[in-house]
PDB file of N, CA, C, O and CB in Angstrom:
ATOM      1  N   MET A   1     114.439  85.065 121.536  1.00  0.00           N
ATOM      2  CA  MET A   1     114.030  86.424 121.314  1.00  0.00           C
ATOM      3  C   MET A   1     112.517  86.424 121.119  1.00  0.00           C
ATOM      4  O   MET A   1     112.020  85.789 120.189  1.00  0.00           O
ATOM      5  CB  MET A   1     114.771  87.046 120.096  1.00  0.00           C
ATOM      6  N   ALA A   2     111.807  87.097 121.943  1.00  0.00           N
ATOM      7  CA  ALA A   2     110.353  87.159 121.856  1.00  0.00           C
ATOM      8  C   ALA A   2     109.911  88.465 121.204  1.00  0.00           C
ATOM      9  O   ALA A   2     110.503  89.521 121.429  1.00  0.00           O
ATOM     10  CB  ALA A   2     109.723  87.018 123.252  1.00  0.00           C
ATOM     11  N   THR A   3     108.879  88.371 120.407  1.00  0.00           N
ATOM     12  CA  THR A   3     108.280  89.559 119.805  1.00  0.00           C
ATOM     13  C   THR A   3     106.783  89.485 120.005  1.00  0.00           C
ATOM     14  O   THR A   3     106.223  88.400 120.165  1.00  0.00           O
ATOM     15  CB  THR A   3     108.636  89.678 118.293  1.00  0.00           C
ATOM     16  N   THR A   4     106.142  90.619 119.998  1.00  0.00           N
ATOM     17  CA  THR A   4     104.702  90.688 120.147  1.00  0.00           C
ATOM     18  C   THR A   4     104.051  90.643 118.772  1.00  0.00           C
ATOM     19  O   THR A   4     104.469  91.347 117.853  1.00  0.00           O
ATOM     20  CB  THR A   4     104.287  91.962 120.911  1.00  0.00           C
ATOM     21  N   VAL A   5     103.038  89.821 118.641  1.00  0.00           N
ATOM     22  CA  VAL A   5     102.323  89.708 117.377  1.00  0.00           C
ATOM     23  C   VAL A   5     101.060  90.557 117.458  1.00  0.00           C
ATOM     24  O   VAL A   5     100.246  90.395 118.367  1.00  0.00           O
ATOM     25  CB  VAL A   5     101.979  88.221 117.052  1.00  0.00           C
ATOM     26  N   GLU A   6     100.909  91.453 116.508  1.00  0.00           N
ATOM     27  CA  GLU A   6      99.719  92.292 116.440  1.00  0.00           C
ATOM     28  C   GLU A   6      99.156  92.231 115.033  1.00  0.00           C
ATOM     29  O   GLU A   6      99.911  92.251 114.061  1.00  0.00           O
ATOM     30  CB  GLU A   6     100.039  93.754 116.844  1.00  0.00           C
ATOM     31  N   ILE A   7      97.845  92.158 114.915  1.00  0.00           N
ATOM     32  CA  ILE A   7      97.204  92.170 113.600  1.00  0.00           C
ATOM     33  C   ILE A   7      97.197  93.613 113.098  1.00  0.00           C
ATOM     34  O   ILE A   7      96.760  94.518 113.809  1.00  0.00           O
ATOM     35  CB  ILE A   7      95.742  91.578 113.664  1.00  0.00           C
ATOM     36  N   PRO A   8      97.682  93.827 111.867  1.00  0.00           N
ATOM     37  CA  PRO A   8      97.701  95.199 111.333  1.00  0.00           C
ATOM     38  C   PRO A   8      96.291  95.727 111.076  1.00  0.00           C
ATOM     39  O   PRO A   8      95.331  94.961 111.003  1.00  0.00           O
ATOM     40  CB  PRO A   8      98.517  95.250 110.036  1.00  0.00           C
ATOM     41  N   ASP A   9      96.186  97.029 110.941  1.00  0.00           N
ATOM     42  CA  ASP A   9      94.907  97.664 110.629  1.00  0.00           C
ATOM     43  C   ASP A   9      94.373  97.154 109.297  1.00  0.00           C
ATOM     44  O   ASP A   9      95.144  96.733 108.434  1.00  0.00           O
ATOM     45  CB  ASP A   9      95.054  99.196 110.596  1.00  0.00           C
ATOM     46  N   THR A  10      93.075  97.193 109.133  1.00  0.00           N
ATOM     47  CA  THR A  10      92.461  96.705 107.893  1.00  0.00           C
ATOM     48  C   THR A  10      92.832  97.559 106.688  1.00  0.00           C
ATOM     49  O   THR A  10      92.740  97.090 105.553  1.00  0.00           O
ATOM     50  CB  THR A  10      90.952  96.666 108.040  1.00  0.00           C
ATOM     51  N   ASP A  11      93.249  98.800 106.911  1.00  0.00           N
ATOM     52  CA  ASP A  11      93.631  99.659 105.790  1.00  0.00           C
ATOM     53  C   ASP A  11      95.150  99.734 105.593  1.00  0.00           C
ATOM     54  O   ASP A  11      95.640 100.609 104.880  1.00  0.00           O
ATOM     55  CB  ASP A  11      93.076 101.055 106.003  1.00  0.00           C
ATOM     56  N   GLU A  12      95.898  98.813 106.227  1.00  0.00           N
ATOM     57  CA  GLU A  12      97.363  98.773 106.087  1.00  0.00           C
ATOM     58  C   GLU A  12      97.730  98.521 104.623  1.00  0.00           C
ATOM     59  O   GLU A  12      97.122  97.688 103.950  1.00  0.00           O
ATOM     60  CB  GLU A  12      97.982  97.667 107.005  1.00  0.00           C
ATOM     61  N   THR A  13      98.739  99.259 104.145  1.00  0.00           N
ATOM     62  CA  THR A  13      99.146  99.116 102.748  1.00  0.00           C
ATOM     63  C   THR A  13     100.513  98.442 102.630  1.00  0.00           C
ATOM     64  O   THR A  13     101.313  98.444 103.566  1.00  0.00           O
ATOM     65  CB  THR A  13      99.175 100.484 102.064  1.00  0.00           C
ATOM     66  N   CYS A  14     100.752  97.875 101.469  1.00  0.00           N
ATOM     67  CA  CYS A  14     101.988  97.172 101.161  1.00  0.00           C
ATOM     68  C   CYS A  14     103.157  98.163 101.136  1.00  0.00           C
ATOM     69  O   CYS A  14     103.058  99.247 100.561  1.00  0.00           O
ATOM     70  CB  CYS A  14     101.871  96.430  99.806  1.00  0.00           C
ATOM     71  N   ALA A  15     104.257  97.770 101.768  1.00  0.00           N
ATOM     72  CA  ALA A  15     105.455  98.621 101.807  1.00  0.00           C
ATOM     73  C   ALA A  15     106.086  98.784 100.432  1.00  0.00           C
ATOM     74  O   ALA A  15     106.895  99.690 100.228  1.00  0.00           O
ATOM     75  CB  ALA A  15     106.479  98.041 102.771  1.00  0.00           C
ATOM     76  N   TYR A  16     105.727  97.918  99.483  1.00  0.00           N
ATOM     77  CA  TYR A  16     106.319  97.993  98.152  1.00  0.00           C
ATOM     78  C   TYR A  16     105.386  98.647  97.140  1.00  0.00           C
ATOM     79  O   TYR A  16     105.777  99.613  96.484  1.00  0.00           O
ATOM     80  CB  TYR A  16     106.696  96.609  97.676  1.00  0.00           C
ATOM     81  N   CYS A  17     104.164  98.143  96.999  1.00  0.00           N
ATOM     82  CA  CYS A  17     103.307  98.620  95.908  1.00  0.00           C
ATOM     83  C   CYS A  17     102.158  99.529  96.357  1.00  0.00           C
ATOM     84  O   CYS A  17     101.528 100.179  95.523  1.00  0.00           O
ATOM     85  CB  CYS A  17     102.738  97.444  95.181  1.00  0.00           C
ATOM     86  N   GLY A  18     101.880  99.583  97.651  1.00  0.00           N
ATOM     87  CA  GLY A  18     100.835 100.465  98.153  1.00  0.00           C
ATOM     88  C   GLY A  18      99.433  99.870  98.160  1.00  0.00           C
ATOM     89  O   GLY A  18      98.488 100.545  98.569  1.00  0.00           O
ATOM     90  N   SER A  19      99.273  98.617  97.714  1.00  0.00           N
ATOM     91  CA  SER A  19      97.960  97.962  97.742  1.00  0.00           C
ATOM     92  C   SER A  19      97.568  97.645  99.182  1.00  0.00           C
ATOM     93  O   SER A  19      98.433  97.514 100.048  1.00  0.00           O
ATOM     94  CB  SER A  19      97.971  96.666  96.886  1.00  0.00           C
ATOM     95  N   HIS A  20      96.272  97.523  99.436  1.00  0.00           N
ATOM     96  CA  HIS A  20      95.814  97.086 100.757  1.00  0.00           C
ATOM     97  C   HIS A  20      96.232  95.629 100.939  1.00  0.00           C
ATOM     98  O   HIS A  20      95.933  94.787 100.092  1.00  0.00           O
ATOM     99  CB  HIS A  20      94.253  97.254 100.915  1.00  0.00           C
ATOM    100  N   ILE A  21      96.919  95.332 102.032  1.00  0.00           N
ATOM    101  CA  ILE A  21      97.491  93.998 102.196  1.00  0.00           C
ATOM    102  C   ILE A  21      96.433  92.914 102.316  1.00  0.00           C
ATOM    103  O   ILE A  21      96.653  91.791 101.863  1.00  0.00           O
ATOM    104  CB  ILE A  21      98.378  93.967 103.409  1.00  0.00           C
ATOM    105  N   PHE A  22      95.289  93.223 102.916  1.00  0.00           N
ATOM    106  CA  PHE A  22      94.278  92.192 103.128  1.00  0.00           C
ATOM    107  C   PHE A  22      93.451  91.906 101.877  1.00  0.00           C
ATOM    108  O   PHE A  22      92.559  91.058 101.913  1.00  0.00           O
ATOM    109  CB  PHE A  22      93.365  92.601 104.253  1.00  0.00           C
ATOM    110  N   ASP A  23      93.729  92.596 100.773  1.00  0.00           N
ATOM    111  CA  ASP A  23      93.105  92.251  99.495  1.00  0.00           C
ATOM    112  C   ASP A  23      93.868  91.100  98.847  1.00  0.00           C
ATOM    113  O   ASP A  23      93.457  90.594  97.803  1.00  0.00           O
ATOM    114  CB  ASP A  23      93.063  93.480  98.548  1.00  0.00           C
ATOM    115  N   HIS A  24      94.975  90.686  99.459  1.00  0.00           N
ATOM    116  CA  HIS A  24      95.867  89.684  98.874  1.00  0.00           C
ATOM    117  C   HIS A  24      96.252  88.655  99.931  1.00  0.00           C
ATOM    118  O   HIS A  24      95.421  88.296 100.765  1.00  0.00           O
ATOM    119  CB  HIS A  24      97.133  90.353  98.281  1.00  0.00           C
ATOM    120  N   ASP A  25      97.467  88.183  99.915  1.00  0.00           N
ATOM    121  CA  ASP A  25      97.990  87.183 100.848  1.00  0.00           C
ATOM    122  C   ASP A  25      99.112  87.829 101.660  1.00  0.00           C
ATOM    123  O   ASP A  25     100.282  87.650 101.322  1.00  0.00           O
ATOM    124  CB  ASP A  25      98.505  85.904 100.088  1.00  0.00           C
ATOM    125  N   PRO A  26      98.790  88.576 102.725  1.00  0.00           N
ATOM    126  CA  PRO A  26      99.772  89.435 103.401  1.00  0.00           C
ATOM    127  C   PRO A  26     100.910  88.695 104.103  1.00  0.00           C
ATOM    128  O   PRO A  26     100.770  87.561 104.560  1.00  0.00           O
ATOM    129  CB  PRO A  26      99.072  90.276 104.398  1.00  0.00           C
ATOM    130  N   ILE A  27     102.043  89.398 104.164  1.00  0.00           N
ATOM    131  CA  ILE A  27     103.252  88.918 104.827  1.00  0.00           C
ATOM    132  C   ILE A  27     103.771  90.052 105.706  1.00  0.00           C
ATOM    133  O   ILE A  27     103.803  91.207 105.283  1.00  0.00           O
ATOM    134  CB  ILE A  27     104.342  88.452 103.784  1.00  0.00           C
ATOM    135  N   CYS A  28     104.173  89.722 106.919  1.00  0.00           N
ATOM    136  CA  CYS A  28     104.736  90.708 107.845  1.00  0.00           C
ATOM    137  C   CYS A  28     106.201  90.363 108.071  1.00  0.00           C
ATOM    138  O   CYS A  28     106.533  89.209 108.343  1.00  0.00           O
ATOM    139  CB  CYS A  28     103.948  90.738 109.203  1.00  0.00           C
ATOM    140  N   VAL A  29     107.086  91.363 107.960  1.00  0.00           N
ATOM    141  CA  VAL A  29     108.527  91.138 108.114  1.00  0.00           C
ATOM    142  C   VAL A  29     109.082  92.152 109.109  1.00  0.00           C
ATOM    143  O   VAL A  29     108.746  93.336 109.072  1.00  0.00           O
ATOM    144  CB  VAL A  29     109.266  91.249 106.738  1.00  0.00           C
ATOM    145  N   ARG A  30     109.938  91.656 109.999  1.00  0.00           N
ATOM    146  CA  ARG A  30     110.659  92.527 110.939  1.00  0.00           C
ATOM    147  C   ARG A  30     112.152  92.311 110.766  1.00  0.00           C
ATOM    148  O   ARG A  30     112.594  91.196 110.488  1.00  0.00           O
ATOM    149  CB  ARG A  30     110.232  92.248 112.415  1.00  0.00           C
ATOM    150  N   ASP A  31     112.921  93.364 110.928  1.00  0.00           N
ATOM    151  CA  ASP A  31     114.379  93.263 110.890  1.00  0.00           C
ATOM    152  C   ASP A  31     114.871  93.156 112.326  1.00  0.00           C
ATOM    153  O   ASP A  31     115.056  94.168 113.002  1.00  0.00           O
ATOM    154  CB  ASP A  31     115.026  94.496 110.155  1.00  0.00           C
ATOM    155  N   CYS A  32     115.081  91.942 112.787  1.00  0.00           N
ATOM    156  CA  CYS A  32     115.468  91.747 114.184  1.00  0.00           C
ATOM    157  C   CYS A  32     116.968  91.866 114.425  1.00  0.00           C
ATOM    158  O   CYS A  32     117.438  91.605 115.532  1.00  0.00           O
ATOM    159  CB  CYS A  32     115.000  90.406 114.650  1.00  0.00           C
ATOM    160  N   THR A  33     117.724  92.258 113.401  1.00  0.00           N
ATOM    161  CA  THR A  33     119.122  92.583 113.662  1.00  0.00           C
ATOM    162  C   THR A  33     119.226  94.055 114.042  1.00  0.00           C
ATOM    163  O   THR A  33     120.284  94.517 114.471  1.00  0.00           O
ATOM    164  CB  THR A  33     120.011  92.267 112.426  1.00  0.00           C
ATOM    165  N   ALA A  34     118.133  94.785 113.885  1.00  0.00           N
ATOM    166  CA  ALA A  34     118.114  96.210 114.224  1.00  0.00           C
ATOM    167  C   ALA A  34     117.019  96.474 115.253  1.00  0.00           C
ATOM    168  O   ALA A  34     116.147  97.314 115.031  1.00  0.00           O
ATOM    169  CB  ALA A  34     117.892  97.081 112.954  1.00  0.00           C
ATOM    170  N   ASP A  35     117.063  95.765 116.370  1.00  0.00           N
ATOM    171  CA  ASP A  35     116.158  96.006 117.496  1.00  0.00           C
ATOM    172  C   ASP A  35     114.714  95.590 117.245  1.00  0.00           C
ATOM    173  O   ASP A  35     113.825  96.052 117.961  1.00  0.00           O
ATOM    174  CB  ASP A  35     116.188  97.449 117.849  1.00  0.00           C
ATOM    175  N   CYS A  36     114.449  94.757 116.282  1.00  0.00           N
ATOM    176  CA  CYS A  36     113.085  94.293 115.978  1.00  0.00           C
ATOM    177  C   CYS A  36     112.108  95.460 115.899  1.00  0.00           C
ATOM    178  O   CYS A  36     111.075  95.463 116.570  1.00  0.00           O
ATOM    179  CB  CYS A  36     112.611  93.289 117.040  1.00  0.00           C
ATOM    180  N   GLY A  37     112.436  96.435 115.089  1.00  0.00           N
ATOM    181  CA  GLY A  37     111.598  97.628 114.955  1.00  0.00           C
ATOM    182  C   GLY A  37     110.227  97.327 114.391  1.00  0.00           C
ATOM    183  O   GLY A  37     109.773  96.183 114.411  1.00  0.00           O
ATOM    184  N   SER A  38     109.583  98.333 113.902  1.00  0.00           N
ATOM    185  CA  SER A  38     108.243  98.185 113.361  1.00  0.00           C
ATOM    186  C   SER A  38     108.255  97.231 112.172  1.00  0.00           C
ATOM    187  O   SER A  38     109.197  97.236 111.379  1.00  0.00           O
ATOM    188  CB  SER A  38     107.673  99.550 112.950  1.00  0.00           C
ATOM    189  N   PRO A  39     107.215  96.416 112.046  1.00  0.00           N
ATOM    190  CA  PRO A  39     107.171  95.481 110.926  1.00  0.00           C
ATOM    191  C   PRO A  39     106.842  96.179 109.610  1.00  0.00           C
ATOM    192  O   PRO A  39     106.193  97.225 109.590  1.00  0.00           O
ATOM    193  CB  PRO A  39     106.152  94.393 111.199  1.00  0.00           C
ATOM    194  N   LEU A  40     107.297  95.585 108.523  1.00  0.00           N
ATOM    195  CA  LEU A  40     106.884  96.003 107.190  1.00  0.00           C
ATOM    196  C   LEU A  40     105.861  94.996 106.712  1.00  0.00           C
ATOM    197  O   LEU A  40     106.019  93.794 106.927  1.00  0.00           O
ATOM    198  CB  LEU A  40     108.101  96.104 106.201  1.00  0.00           C
ATOM    199  N   HIS A  41     104.820  95.473 106.069  1.00  0.00           N
ATOM    200  CA  HIS A  41     103.782  94.585 105.557  1.00  0.00           C
ATOM    201  C   HIS A  41     103.827  94.585 104.033  1.00  0.00           C
ATOM    202  O   HIS A  41     103.956  95.632 103.398  1.00  0.00           O
ATOM    203  CB  HIS A  41     102.381  95.015 106.067  1.00  0.00           C
ATOM    204  N   PHE A  42     103.718  93.397 103.467  1.00  0.00           N
ATOM    205  CA  PHE A  42     103.708  93.219 102.020  1.00  0.00           C
ATOM    206  C   PHE A  42     102.441  92.461 101.648  1.00  0.00           C
ATOM    207  O   PHE A  42     101.981  91.604 102.402  1.00  0.00           O
ATOM    208  CB  PHE A  42     104.989  92.461 101.526  1.00  0.00           C
ATOM    209  N   CYS A  43     101.879  92.778 100.484  1.00  0.00           N
ATOM    210  CA  CYS A  43     100.620  92.137 100.097  1.00  0.00           C
ATOM    211  C   CYS A  43     100.816  90.723  99.573  1.00  0.00           C
ATOM    212  O   CYS A  43      99.862  89.945  99.542  1.00  0.00           O
ATOM    213  CB  CYS A  43      99.922  92.967  99.050  1.00  0.00           C
ATOM    214  N   ASN A  44     102.035  90.369  99.160  1.00  0.00           N
ATOM    215  CA  ASN A  44     102.326  89.012  98.687  1.00  0.00           C
ATOM    216  C   ASN A  44     103.838  88.812  98.593  1.00  0.00           C
ATOM    217  O   ASN A  44     104.615  89.746  98.790  1.00  0.00           O
ATOM    218  CB  ASN A  44     101.654  88.750  97.308  1.00  0.00           C
ATOM    219  N   TYR A  45     104.241  87.578  98.287  1.00  0.00           N
ATOM    220  CA  TYR A  45     105.668  87.265  98.211  1.00  0.00           C
ATOM    221  C   TYR A  45     106.370  87.960  97.045  1.00  0.00           C
ATOM    222  O   TYR A  45     107.566  88.241  97.122  1.00  0.00           O
ATOM    223  CB  TYR A  45     105.856  85.774  98.093  1.00  0.00           C
ATOM    224  N   ALA A  46     105.642  88.236  95.975  1.00  0.00           N
ATOM    225  CA  ALA A  46     106.255  88.927  94.833  1.00  0.00           C
ATOM    226  C   ALA A  46     106.718  90.329  95.232  1.00  0.00           C
ATOM    227  O   ALA A  46     107.817  90.748  94.868  1.00  0.00           O
ATOM    228  CB  ALA A  46     105.259  89.012  93.654  1.00  0.00           C
ATOM    229  N   CYS A  47     105.893  91.044  95.971  1.00  0.00           N
ATOM    230  CA  CYS A  47     106.284  92.388  96.423  1.00  0.00           C
ATOM    231  C   CYS A  47     107.441  92.311  97.412  1.00  0.00           C
ATOM    232  O   CYS A  47     108.344  93.146  97.370  1.00  0.00           O
ATOM    233  CB  CYS A  47     105.085  93.114  97.069  1.00  0.00           C
ATOM    234  N   LEU A  48     107.427  91.321  98.300  1.00  0.00           N
ATOM    235  CA  LEU A  48     108.540  91.142  99.237  1.00  0.00           C
ATOM    236  C   LEU A  48     109.832  90.869  98.471  1.00  0.00           C
ATOM    237  O   LEU A  48     110.868  91.457  98.779  1.00  0.00           O
ATOM    238  CB  LEU A  48     108.244  89.986 100.225  1.00  0.00           C
ATOM    239  N   SER A  49     109.781  89.987  97.481  1.00  0.00           N
ATOM    240  CA  SER A  49     110.957  89.657  96.684  1.00  0.00           C
ATOM    241  C   SER A  49     111.488  90.879  95.933  1.00  0.00           C
ATOM    242  O   SER A  49     112.695  91.119  95.912  1.00  0.00           O
ATOM    243  CB  SER A  49     110.626  88.541  95.697  1.00  0.00           C
ATOM    244  N   ALA A  50     110.595  91.648  95.322  1.00  0.00           N
ATOM    245  CA  ALA A  50     111.002  92.853  94.597  1.00  0.00           C
ATOM    246  C   ALA A  50     111.629  93.870  95.552  1.00  0.00           C
ATOM    247  O   ALA A  50     112.623  94.506  95.203  1.00  0.00           O
ATOM    248  CB  ALA A  50     109.794  93.478  93.869  1.00  0.00           C
ATOM    249  N   TYR A  51     111.066  94.032  96.743  1.00  0.00           N
ATOM    250  CA  TYR A  51     111.596  94.951  97.757  1.00  0.00           C
ATOM    251  C   TYR A  51     113.018  94.538  98.156  1.00  0.00           C
ATOM    252  O   TYR A  51     113.905  95.384  98.268  1.00  0.00           O
ATOM    253  CB  TYR A  51     110.670  94.980  99.006  1.00  0.00           C
ATOM    254  N   ILE A  52     113.228  93.229  98.372  1.00  0.00           N
ATOM    255  CA  ILE A  52     114.547  92.721  98.747  1.00  0.00           C
ATOM    256  C   ILE A  52     115.559  93.015  97.648  1.00  0.00           C
ATOM    257  O   ILE A  52     116.665  93.480  97.923  1.00  0.00           O
ATOM    258  CB  ILE A  52     114.488  91.207  99.030  1.00  0.00           C
ATOM    259  N   THR A  53     115.180  92.743  96.400  1.00  0.00           N
ATOM    260  CA  THR A  53     116.080  92.967  95.268  1.00  0.00           C
ATOM    261  C   THR A  53     116.405  94.442  95.094  1.00  0.00           C
ATOM    262  O   THR A  53     117.575  94.804  94.968  1.00  0.00           O
ATOM    263  CB  THR A  53     115.465  92.421  93.989  1.00  0.00           C
ATOM    264  N   GLU A  54     115.393  95.298  95.086  1.00  0.00           N
ATOM    265  CA  GLU A  54     115.612  96.733  94.861  1.00  0.00           C
ATOM    266  C   GLU A  54     116.433  97.391  95.967  1.00  0.00           C
ATOM    267  O   GLU A  54     117.157  98.353  95.713  1.00  0.00           O
ATOM    268  CB  GLU A  54     114.281  97.441  94.740  1.00  0.00           C
ATOM    269  N   ASN A  55     116.325  96.880  97.182  1.00  0.00           N
ATOM    270  CA  ASN A  55     117.073  97.453  98.297  1.00  0.00           C
ATOM    271  C   ASN A  55     118.384  96.716  98.562  1.00  0.00           C
ATOM    272  O   ASN A  55     119.065  96.986  99.551  1.00  0.00           O
ATOM    273  CB  ASN A  55     116.220  97.441  99.545  1.00  0.00           C
ATOM    274  N   GLU A  56     118.735  95.775  97.668  1.00  0.00           N
ATOM    275  CA  GLU A  56     119.994  95.033  97.746  1.00  0.00           C
ATOM    276  C   GLU A  56     120.228  94.423  99.125  1.00  0.00           C
ATOM    277  O   GLU A  56     121.337  94.484  99.655  1.00  0.00           O
ATOM    278  CB  GLU A  56     121.151  95.944  97.392  1.00  0.00           C
ATOM    279  N   LEU A  57     119.178  93.833  99.704  1.00  0.00           N
ATOM    280  CA  LEU A  57     119.262  93.321 101.066  1.00  0.00           C
ATOM    281  C   LEU A  57     120.042  92.016 101.184  1.00  0.00           C
ATOM    282  O   LEU A  57     120.394  91.611 102.292  1.00  0.00           O
ATOM    283  CB  LEU A  57     117.889  93.123 101.607  1.00  0.00           C
ATOM    284  N   THR A  58     120.316  91.352 100.067  1.00  0.00           N
ATOM    285  CA  THR A  58     121.103  90.122 100.131  1.00  0.00           C
ATOM    286  C   THR A  58     122.531  90.306  99.643  1.00  0.00           C
ATOM    287  O   THR A  58     123.317  89.359  99.677  1.00  0.00           O
ATOM    288  CB  THR A  58     120.435  89.047  99.323  1.00  0.00           C
ATOM    289  N   TYR A  59     122.882  91.492  99.193  1.00  0.00           N
ATOM    290  CA  TYR A  59     124.224  91.724  98.664  1.00  0.00           C
ATOM    291  C   TYR A  59     125.263  91.560  99.758  1.00  0.00           C
ATOM    292  O   TYR A  59     125.119  92.109 100.850  1.00  0.00           O
ATOM    293  CB  TYR A  59     124.328  93.122  98.041  1.00  0.00           C
ATOM    294  N   GLY A  60     126.321  90.793  99.458  1.00  0.00           N
ATOM    295  CA  GLY A  60     127.396  90.590 100.415  1.00  0.00           C
ATOM    296  C   GLY A  60     127.038  89.645 101.532  1.00  0.00           C
ATOM    297  O   GLY A  60     127.767  89.565 102.521  1.00  0.00           O
ATOM    298  N   ASP A  61     125.943  88.928 101.411  1.00  0.00           N
ATOM    299  CA  ASP A  61     125.522  88.006 102.448  1.00  0.00           C
ATOM    300  C   ASP A  61     126.119  86.620 102.196  1.00  0.00           C
ATOM    301  O   ASP A  61     127.008  86.486 101.356  1.00  0.00           O
ATOM    302  CB  ASP A  61     123.987  87.932 102.513  1.00  0.00           C
ATOM    303  N   ALA A  62     125.675  85.637 102.870  1.00  0.00           N
ATOM    304  CA  ALA A  62     126.240  84.290 102.810  1.00  0.00           C
ATOM    305  C   ALA A  62     125.991  83.578 101.488  1.00  0.00           C
ATOM    306  O   ALA A  62     126.408  82.429 101.345  1.00  0.00           O
ATOM    307  CB  ALA A  62     125.684  83.466 103.921  1.00  0.00           C
ATOM    308  N   CYS A  63     125.351  84.186 100.542  1.00  0.00           N
ATOM    309  CA  CYS A  63     125.068  83.548  99.257  1.00  0.00           C
ATOM    310  C   CYS A  63     126.314  83.481  98.368  1.00  0.00           C
ATOM    311  O   CYS A  63     126.289  82.821  97.329  1.00  0.00           O
ATOM    312  CB  CYS A  63     123.953  84.302  98.533  1.00  0.00           C
ATOM    313  N   GLU A  64     127.376  84.136  98.750  1.00  0.00           N
ATOM    314  CA  GLU A  64     128.593  84.139  97.944  1.00  0.00           C
ATOM    315  C   GLU A  64     129.491  82.971  98.354  1.00  0.00           C
ATOM    316  O   GLU A  64     129.560  82.598  99.525  1.00  0.00           O
ATOM    317  CB  GLU A  64     129.347  85.485  98.094  1.00  0.00           C
ATOM    318  N   TRP A  65     130.178  82.402  97.352  1.00  0.00           N
ATOM    319  CA  TRP A  65     131.086  81.298  97.624  1.00  0.00           C
ATOM    320  C   TRP A  65     132.362  81.471  96.829  1.00  0.00           C
ATOM    321  O   TRP A  65     132.327  81.914  95.681  1.00  0.00           O
ATOM    322  CB  TRP A  65     130.429  79.955  97.296  1.00  0.00           C
ATOM    323  N   SER A  66     133.469  81.132  97.421  1.00  0.00           N
ATOM    324  CA  SER A  66     134.754  81.179  96.754  1.00  0.00           C
ATOM    325  C   SER A  66     135.507  79.886  97.073  1.00  0.00           C
ATOM    326  O   SER A  66     135.475  79.428  98.216  1.00  0.00           O
ATOM    327  CB  SER A  66     135.571  82.437  97.192  1.00  0.00           C
ATOM    328  N   PRO A  67     136.188  79.284  96.082  1.00  0.00           N
ATOM    329  CA  PRO A  67     136.906  78.046  96.338  1.00  0.00           C
ATOM    330  C   PRO A  67     138.163  78.234  97.181  1.00  0.00           C
ATOM    331  O   PRO A  67     138.800  77.254  97.565  1.00  0.00           O
ATOM    332  CB  PRO A  67     137.271  77.405  95.042  1.00  0.00           C
ATOM    333  N   GLU A  68     138.512  79.434  97.463  1.00  0.00           N
ATOM    334  CA  GLU A  68     139.752  79.709  98.214  1.00  0.00           C
ATOM    335  C   GLU A  68     139.528  79.831  99.694  1.00  0.00           C
ATOM    336  O   GLU A  68     140.476  80.060 100.445  1.00  0.00           O
ATOM    337  CB  GLU A  68     140.393  80.967  97.717  1.00  0.00           C
TER     338      GLU A  68
END
């Protein structure tokens, strides 16, 4: 699966906290299970982690285990 890499605008803000991403250590994320839509930009891993938790993006995923 190929995707095009584009550098975001210098005034791009974090999808979680609203800070300018280039004032920090930016991360770009795409959801490629939904047609690889527009990327979300986060200013750091802490904001990405908080976004994942608040939106319950790992709930019901492979992290669950049952002995049965």
